[in-house]
C-alpha positions as CSV (number, residue, x, y, z in Angstrom):
1,X,13.4,-20.0,-10.7
2,X,12.1,-17.9,-13.6
3,X,13.2,-14.3,-13.1
4,X,11.4,-11.3,-14.5
5,X,12.7,-9.4,-17.5
6,X,15.1,-6.5,-16.5
7,X,12.6,-3.8,-17.7
8,X,9.5,-5.4,-16.3
9,X,7.7,-2.8,-14.2
10,X,5.4,-3.8,-11.3
11,X,2.9,-1.7,-9.2
12,X,2.6,-3.3,-5.8
13,X,2.5,-0.1,-3.6
14,X,1.5,3.4,-4.3
15,X,5.1,4.2,-3.4
16,X,6.3,2.3,-6.4
17,X,5.2,5.3,-8.4
18,X,7.0,8.7,-8.1
19,X,4.8,11.8,-7.9
20,X,5.8,12.6,-11.5
21,X,4.7,9.2,-12.7
22,X,1.4,9.6,-10.9
23,X,1.0,12.9,-12.7
24,X,1.7,11.1,-16.0
25,X,-1.0,8.6,-15.2
26,X,-3.4,11.5,-14.6
27,X,-2.4,13.2,-17.8
28,X,-3.1,10.2,-19.9
29,X,-6.3,9.4,-18.0
30,X,-7.6,12.9,-18.7
31,X,-6.7,12.4,-22.4
32,X,-8.7,9.2,-22.5
33,X,-11.7,11.0,-20.9
34,X,-11.4,13.8,-23.4
35,X,-11.2,11.6,-26.5
36,X,-13.5,8.6,-25.4
37,X,-16.0,10.0,-23.0
38,X,-19.7,9.2,-23.1
39,X,-21.4,12.1,-24.8
40,X,-24.0,12.4,-22.0
41,X,-21.9,11.4,-19.0
42,X,-18.5,13.2,-19.3
43,X,-16.8,11.3,-16.5
44,X,-17.7,7.9,-18.1
45,X,-15.6,6.2,-20.8
46,X,-18.2,5.5,-23.5
47,X,-16.0,4.5,-26.5
48,X,-12.9,2.5,-27.2
49,X,-9.6,2.5,-29.1
50,X,-7.4,-0.2,-30.6
51,X,-4.0,0.6,-29.1
52,X,-3.9,-2.6,-27.1
53,X,-5.3,-4.9,-29.8
54,X,-2.4,-7.3,-29.5
55,X,-2.4,-7.6,-25.7
56,X,-4.1,-9.6,-23.0
57,X,-4.8,-8.8,-19.4
58,X,-5.0,-11.7,-16.9
59,X,-7.1,-10.9,-13.7
60,X,-6.3,-13.3,-10.8
61,X,-8.8,-12.6,-8.0
62,X,-8.5,-14.7,-4.9
63,X,-11.0,-12.5,-3.1
64,X,-14.4,-11.1,-4.1
65,X,-14.4,-8.0,-6.3
66,X,-16.8,-6.0,-8.4
67,X,-15.3,-2.6,-9.2
68,X,-11.6,-3.4,-9.3
69,X,-11.9,-6.5,-11.5
70,X,-14.6,-5.1,-13.8
71,X,-13.0,-1.7,-14.2
72,X,-9.6,-3.4,-15.0
73,X,-11.3,-5.7,-17.6
74,X,-13.3,-2.8,-19.0
75,X,-10.2,-0.7,-19.2
76,X,-8.4,-3.4,-21.2
77,X,-11.4,-3.9,-23.5
78,X,-11.7,-0.1,-24.0
79,X,-8.1,-0.1,-25.1
80,X,-8.9,-2.7,-27.7
81,X,-7.2,-5.6,-25.9
82,X,-8.6,-8.8,-24.4
83,X,-8.8,-10.4,-21.0
84,X,-8.7,-13.8,-19.3
85,X,-10.1,-14.1,-15.8
86,X,-9.8,-16.3,-12.7
87,X,-12.3,-14.8,-10.3
88,X,-13.2,-17.8,-8.2
89,X,-10.4,-19.5,-6.2
90,X,-12.6,-22.6,-5.7
91,X,-12.7,-23.1,-9.5
92,X,-8.9,-22.6,-9.9
93,X,-5.9,-24.7,-9.1
94,X,-5.5,-22.8,-5.9
95,X,-8.3,-25.2,-4.6
96,X,-5.9,-28.1,-5.3
97,X,-3.1,-26.4,-3.3
98,X,-1.1,-24.8,-6.1
99,X,1.2,-22.1,-4.8
100,X,0.8,-18.5,-5.9
101,X,4.3,-18.5,-7.2
102,X,3.6,-21.4,-9.6
103,X,0.3,-19.8,-10.7
104,X,2.0,-16.6,-11.6
105,X,4.8,-18.4,-13.5
106,X,2.2,-20.2,-15.6
107,X,-0.1,-17.2,-16.1
108,X,2.7,-14.9,-17.2
109,X,3.0,-17.2,-20.3
110,X,-0.7,-16.6,-21.2
111,X,-1.0,-12.8,-20.9
112,X,0.9,-9.5,-21.1
113,X,-0.1,-7.9,-17.8
114,X,-1.5,-9.4,-14.6
115,X,-3.8,-7.7,-12.0
116,X,-4.0,-9.7,-8.7
117,X,-6.1,-9.5,-5.6
118,X,-5.2,-11.8,-2.7
119,X,-6.2,-12.2,1.0
120,X,-2.5,-12.3,2.1
121,X,-0.5,-9.1,2.8
122,X,2.4,-8.9,0.5
123,X,1.1,-11.4,-2.0
124,X,1.4,-8.9,-4.9
125,X,5.1,-8.5,-4.2
126,X,5.7,-12.2,-4.2
127,X,3.7,-12.5,-7.5
128,X,5.9,-9.8,-9.0
129,X,9.1,-11.7,-8.1
130,X,7.9,-14.7,-10.1
131,X,6.4,-12.9,-13.1
132,X,7.9,-12.2,-16.5
133,X,5.2,-9.6,-17.2
134,X,4.0,-6.5,-15.2
135,X,2.0,-7.2,-12.0
136,X,-0.5,-4.7,-10.7
137,X,-1.7,-5.0,-7.1
138,X,-5.5,-5.0,-7.0
139,X,-5.5,-5.3,-3.2
140,X,-3.4,-7.6,-1.0
141,X,-4.8,-8.4,2.4
142,X,-4.7,-5.3,4.6
143,X,-1.5,-4.1,3.0
144,X,-2.3,-1.7,0.0
145,X,-4.6,-1.0,-2.9
146,X,-2.5,1.4,-5.0
147,X,-4.8,1.7,-8.1
148,X,-7.8,2.6,-5.9
149,X,-5.6,5.4,-4.6
150,X,-4.8,6.6,-8.1
151,X,-8.6,6.8,-8.7
152,X,-9.1,8.6,-5.5
153,X,-6.4,11.2,-6.2
154,X,-7.7,11.7,-9.8
155,X,-11.1,12.3,-8.4
156,X,-9.8,14.9,-5.9
157,X,-7.8,16.6,-8.6
158,X,-10.8,16.6,-11.0
159,X,-13.0,18.1,-8.3
160,X,-10.6,20.5,-6.5
161,X,-7.9,21.1,-9.1
162,X,-5.1,20.4,-6.5
163,X,-4.3,18.3,-3.5
164,X,-1.7,20.3,-1.6
165,X,-3.0,21.9,1.6
166,X,-6.4,20.2,1.2
167,X,-7.9,19.0,4.5
168,X,-9.1,15.4,4.0
169,X,-11.0,13.6,6.8
170,X,-10.9,9.8,6.7
171,X,-13.6,7.9,8.5
172,X,-14.2,4.3,9.5
173,X,-11.9,1.3,9.6
174,X,-8.5,2.8,9.2
175,X,-6.7,-0.3,10.5
176,X,-8.1,-3.0,8.2
177,X,-8.5,-1.0,5.0
178,X,-5.7,-1.5,2.5
179,X,-7.3,1.4,0.5
180,X,-6.7,3.8,3.4
181,X,-3.1,2.8,3.8
182,X,-2.2,3.6,0.2
183,X,-4.3,6.7,0.3
184,X,-2.7,8.3,3.4
185,X,0.8,7.7,2.0
186,X,-0.2,9.5,-1.2
187,X,-2.0,12.3,0.6
188,X,1.1,13.0,2.6
189,X,3.4,12.9,-0.5
190,X,1.1,15.5,-2.2
191,X,1.0,17.8,0.8
192,X,-2.5,17.3,2.1
193,X,-3.6,17.6,5.8
194,X,-5.0,14.2,7.0
195,X,-7.7,14.3,9.6
196,X,-8.3,10.7,10.9
197,X,-11.8,9.8,12.2
198,X,-11.4,6.1,13.0
199,X,-14.1,3.9,14.4
200,X,-13.4,2.8,18.0
201,X,-10.3,0.6,18.0
202,X,-9.7,0.9,14.3
203,X,-6.9,3.6,14.2
204,X,-4.2,3.5,11.6
205,X,-1.8,0.6,12.2
206,X,1.3,1.6,14.2
207,X,3.7,1.0,11.3
208,X,1.6,3.2,9.0
209,X,1.5,6.0,11.6
210,X,5.3,5.7,12.0
211,X,5.9,5.9,8.3
212,X,3.7,9.0,8.0
213,X,5.7,10.7,10.7
214,X,9.2,9.6,10.0
215,X,9.4,8.8,6.3
216,X,6.7,11.1,4.8
217,X,7.6,14.0,7.1
218,X,4.2,14.5,8.6
219,X,4.0,16.5,11.8
220,X,1.3,15.5,14.3
221,X,-0.9,18.4,15.4
222,X,-3.0,17.3,18.4
223,X,-6.6,18.5,18.5
224,X,-6.2,18.7,22.3
225,X,-3.3,21.1,23.0
226,X,-1.8,19.0,25.8
227,X,-0.7,16.2,23.6
228,X,0.7,15.6,20.1
229,X,1.5,11.9,20.0
230,X,-0.1,10.7,16.8
231,X,-3.3,9.6,18.5
232,X,-6.6,9.4,16.9
233,X,-7.4,12.9,17.9
234,X,-4.8,14.6,15.8
235,X,-4.0,15.9,12.3
236,X,-1.2,14.8,10.1
237,X,0.4,17.9,8.5
238,X,3.0,17.6,5.8
239,X,6.1,19.3,7.0
240,X,7.0,21.3,3.9
241,X,3.7,23.2,3.8
242,X,4.1,27.0,3.5
243,X,2.7,27.7,7.0
244,X,4.9,25.1,8.7
245,X,7.5,27.5,10.1
246,X,4.9,29.7,11.7
247,X,3.1,26.7,13.0
248,X,5.8,26.0,15.4
249,X,6.8,29.6,16.1
250,X,3.3,30.5,17.1
251,X,1.5,27.2,17.7
252,X,-1.5,28.6,19.4
253,X,-2.4,30.7,16.4
254,X,-1.8,28.3,13.6
255,X,-3.2,25.5,15.7
256,X,-6.5,27.2,15.8
257,X,-6.4,28.0,12.1
258,X,-5.9,24.4,11.3
259,X,-8.7,23.2,13.5
260,X,-11.1,25.8,12.1
261,X,-10.3,25.0,8.5
262,X,-13.2,23.4,6.8
263,X,-13.0,19.9,5.5
264,X,-12.4,19.7,1.7
265,X,-13.1,16.0,1.4
266,X,-14.5,13.3,3.6
267,X,-13.4,9.8,2.7
268,X,-15.7,7.1,4.2
269,X,-14.8,3.4,4.3
270,X,-16.7,0.3,5.4
271,X,-16.0,-2.0,8.3
272,X,-13.5,-4.6,6.9
273,X,-15.3,-7.5,8.6
274,X,-13.2,-10.1,6.8
275,X,-10.1,-8.8,8.6
276,X,-11.5,-8.8,12.1
277,X,-12.2,-11.8,14.4
278,X,-15.1,-10.0,16.1
279,X,-17.8,-9.3,13.6
280,X,-20.0,-7.1,15.8
281,X,-18.4,-3.8,16.6
282,X,-19.7,-0.3,17.0
283,X,-19.3,1.6,13.8
284,X,-20.1,5.2,12.9
285,X,-22.7,6.0,10.3
286,X,-22.3,9.0,8.0
287,X,-25.7,10.5,7.5
288,X,-27.4,13.9,6.9
289,X,-27.0,14.8,10.6
290,X,-23.3,14.1,10.6
291,X,-22.8,16.0,7.3
292,X,-24.9,18.9,8.5
293,X,-21.9,20.2,10.5
294,X,-20.8,23.5,9.0
295,X,-17.2,22.2,8.5
296,X,-18.5,19.7,5.9
297,X,-20.6,22.2,4.0
298,X,-18.3,22.2,1.0
299,X,-16.7,18.7,1.5
300,X,-16.7,16.2,-1.3
301,X,-17.9,12.9,0.1
302,X,-16.0,9.9,-1.2
303,X,-16.2,6.1,-0.7
304,X,-14.2,3.3,-2.4
305,X,-17.3,1.1,-2.3
306,X,-18.9,-1.3,-1.6
307,X,-20.8,0.3,1.2
308,X,-22.8,-1.5,3.8
309,X,-24.5,0.7,6.4
310,X,-21.8,3.3,7.0
311,X,-23.0,5.8,4.4
312,X,-26.7,6.7,4.2
313,X,-28.1,6.0,0.7
314,X,-30.3,9.1,1.2
315,X,-27.1,11.2,0.7
316,X,-26.6,9.9,-2.9
317,X,-28.4,12.9,-4.5
318,X,-26.5,15.5,-2.4
319,X,-24.3,17.7,-4.5
320,X,-21.3,16.7,-2.3
321,X,-21.6,13.0,-3.1
322,X,-19.0,12.0,-5.7
323,X,-18.4,8.3,-5.0
324,X,-20.1,7.0,-8.1
325,X,-18.1,9.4,-10.2
326,X,-15.1,8.2,-8.2
327,X,-15.9,4.6,-9.3
328,X,-16.4,5.6,-12.9
329,X,-12.9,7.2,-13.0
330,X,-11.5,3.7,-12.3
331,X,-11.7,2.9,-16.1
332,X,-9.7,5.9,-17.5
333,X,-7.2,5.7,-14.7
334,X,-6.6,2.0,-15.2
335,X,-6.5,2.4,-18.9
336,X,-3.7,4.9,-18.4
337,X,-1.8,2.6,-16.1
338,X,-2.1,-0.4,-18.4
339,X,-1.0,1.7,-21.4
340,X,2.1,2.9,-19.6
341,X,3.1,-0.5,-18.3
342,X,2.7,-1.9,-21.8
343,X,4.5,1.1,-23.4
344,X,1.7,1.8,-25.7
345,X,2.4,5.5,-25.7
346,X,5.8,6.6,-27.1
347,X,5.4,10.4,-26.8
348,X,8.4,12.3,-25.4
349,X,6.7,13.0,-22.1
350,X,5.4,9.4,-21.5
351,X,7.9,6.9,-22.8
352,X,10.1,6.4,-19.7
353,X,7.6,4.4,-17.6
354,X,10.0,1.5,-17.4
355,X,12.3,-0.4,-15.0
356,X,11.7,-3.0,-12.3
357,X,11.4,-2.2,-8.6
358,X,13.3,1.0,-7.7
359,X,16.6,0.4,-5.9
360,X,15.7,0.0,-2.2
361,X,16.4,2.9,0.1
362,X,17.5,0.5,2.8
363,X,19.7,-2.6,2.8
364,X,17.8,-5.8,2.2
365,X,18.5,-8.9,4.3
366,X,17.3,-12.3,3.0
367,X,16.9,-14.8,5.8
368,X,17.7,-18.4,4.8
369,X,14.4,-20.3,4.2
370,X,13.2,-22.4,7.1
371,X,15.3,-20.9,9.8
372,X,15.5,-17.9,12.1
373,X,12.8,-15.2,12.6
374,X,9.6,-14.7,10.6
375,X,7.6,-11.6,9.7
376,X,5.6,-10.7,12.8
377,X,2.4,-10.2,10.7
378,X,0.5,-13.5,10.8
379,X,-1.3,-12.7,7.6
380,X,1.9,-12.1,5.6
381,X,2.4,-14.1,2.5
382,X,5.6,-15.5,3.9
383,X,3.5,-17.2,6.7
384,X,1.4,-19.1,4.1
385,X,2.5,-22.8,4.2
386,X,2.0,-23.1,0.5
387,X,4.4,-20.3,-0.2
388,X,7.2,-20.9,2.3
389,X,9.5,-22.7,-0.2
390,X,9.2,-19.7,-2.6
391,X,9.1,-16.8,-0.1
392,X,12.1,-16.3,2.0
393,X,11.8,-13.9,4.9
394,X,13.2,-10.7,3.5
395,X,13.6,-7.5,5.5
396,X,14.7,-4.0,4.9
397,X,17.3,-3.1,7.5
398,X,16.2,0.3,8.7
399,X,18.6,3.1,9.7
400,X,17.8,4.8,12.9
401,X,17.7,8.3,11.5
402,X,15.1,7.2,8.9
403,X,12.9,5.1,11.1
404,X,14.0,5.5,14.8
405,X,11.5,3.1,16.2
406,X,11.8,0.4,13.5
407,X,14.7,-2.0,13.1
408,X,13.5,-4.3,10.4
409,X,10.6,-4.1,7.9
410,X,9.2,-7.0,5.9
411,X,9.9,-6.6,2.2
412,X,6.5,-8.2,1.3
413,X,3.9,-6.8,3.7
414,X,5.9,-3.8,5.0
415,X,5.1,-4.6,8.6
416,X,7.7,-3.3,11.0
417,X,9.7,-5.1,13.7
418,X,10.2,-2.3,16.2
419,X,13.6,-1.6,17.8
420,X,12.5,-2.7,21.2
421,X,11.7,-6.2,20.0
422,X,14.8,-6.4,17.8
423,X,17.0,-5.5,20.8
424,X,16.2,-9.0,22.1
425,X,17.3,-10.7,18.9
426,X,20.7,-12.4,18.3
427,X,22.5,-12.8,15.0
428,X,24.1,-16.2,14.2
429,X,27.1,-16.6,11.8
430,X,26.6,-19.8,9.9
431,X,30.4,-19.9,9.0
432,X,31.5,-19.9,12.6
433,X,28.3,-21.3,14.3
434,X,28.4,-18.5,16.8
435,X,25.9,-15.8,17.7
436,X,26.1,-12.2,19.1
437,X,23.4,-10.2,20.8
438,X,21.4,-7.5,19.0
439,X,21.3,-7.0,15.3
440,X,24.3,-4.7,15.0
441,X,26.3,-7.5,13.4
442,X,23.7,-7.4,10.6
443,X,23.7,-3.7,10.2
444,X,27.5,-3.6,10.0
445,X,28.0,-6.5,7.7
446,X,28.7,-5.8,4.0
447,X,26.1,-7.2,1.6
448,X,28.1,-10.2,0.5
449,X,28.4,-11.4,4.1
450,X,24.7,-11.0,5.1
451,X,23.9,-14.3,3.4
452,X,25.9,-16.1,6.2
453,X,23.9,-14.4,8.9
454,X,20.7,-15.7,10.6
455,X,18.5,-13.7,13.0
456,X,17.0,-15.6,16.0
457,X,14.4,-14.2,18.4
458,X,16.5,-15.2,21.4
459,X,19.8,-16.8,22.4
460,X,17.8,-19.9,23.4
461,X,16.5,-20.3,19.8
462,X,20.1,-19.8,18.5
463,X,21.5,-22.4,20.9
464,X,18.7,-24.8,19.9
465,X,19.8,-24.3,16.3
466,X,23.4,-25.3,17.2
467,X,25.0,-21.9,17.6
468,X,27.2,-20.9,20.6
469,X,27.7,-17.5,22.2
470,X,30.6,-15.9,20.5
471,X,32.1,-14.5,23.7
472,X,31.8,-17.8,25.5
473,X,33.6,-19.5,22.6
474,X,36.4,-16.9,22.7
475,X,36.9,-17.5,26.5
476,X,36.9,-21.3,26.0
477,X,39.6,-21.0,23.4
478,X,41.7,-18.6,25.5
479,X,41.4,-21.0,28.5
């Protein structure tokens, strides 16, 4: 297996970037806009530089794309670099059955940075594991789309000057939209108030909701005072906001203030029909009537595009519509990210954008390939038959205090296995051929011993694999 260079940096999730690094991206993007903007359209890059003249971007797109692919390629060309593209899986070796791992190992010999879009959740992380050069996630299944979030945050910053304490409503398919998942994590980290407006049955996935509450320290403020359970009718409020203490000392006062606060930005997303089995579902339409509500009078209206019928085209000329500017910002933001990953800027404030994946906050367990449990997400890259020999089932072992309802989290797609399900698991010891109930044996084991442990969904599965109950074996020996 070809391993990445020690200092190769990858961007798979928005959480691979610290807040300070995101600010660095914005600082550099603003600099590109200042120096290279179109004279007549100040938010559009209209000229180029030559700082990347010796570099090549490879764009590997296994799903359709217009804005992401073209803006990345435009960004590289504006930097003075070049690009190579595989934008049609039917015309690539993927149609012959080539694995993503092999494609990445080959492509990393042809270019200096890779941007990938793939229909499988967690595909970008797998690509990064096999790449010798930086990998940027251009959208992987329903997992994340971190560079879209960078564009979204940059747009909010440019329009509103700051994000902290902004009230951002998010409308549409919150379950299937990878863009939304990256976006809400970033909003929480920067202290925004998140107001979900999901289409029926399209609420935030349970694992995203849990992360917002337990790992990003959001408090759930119900819009109906009798409940505060993270339902669709609730606000996510970042816990360290200045009003937080009074919020709980006098909930009826601050509760009303929060609900009465006008919306600063409305983020609309389309129905992600490619991720749903049923194609015909009721879906809200954002039109002049909806936006005529007084609470939206000053709201910037955003959309990652493409749109279908969920946002009325008649709204395009409204002063609040900023989605085409949002799309234009994709070029300077991606120029900045590419520049930092390729270390094209050596100034004192920008030169430390290096290193591989950050050290994980939770222990990592690597399940032996071909045995034991799998990720529970059927669309995870580890469930792809072509990738199984390359993608072991890897899980973060979550501590109860950090994620009280989650026992294991897939390293690739970040889907959780909740504590209730994990309570039925058993852990087999390959050196003794015995198993014990629960996963406590895994959580207690030192790192060097975890490689000898296998998790099974039940004692029946463990026994079928040739393991015996540890207590039964002890009693047999004692007898």
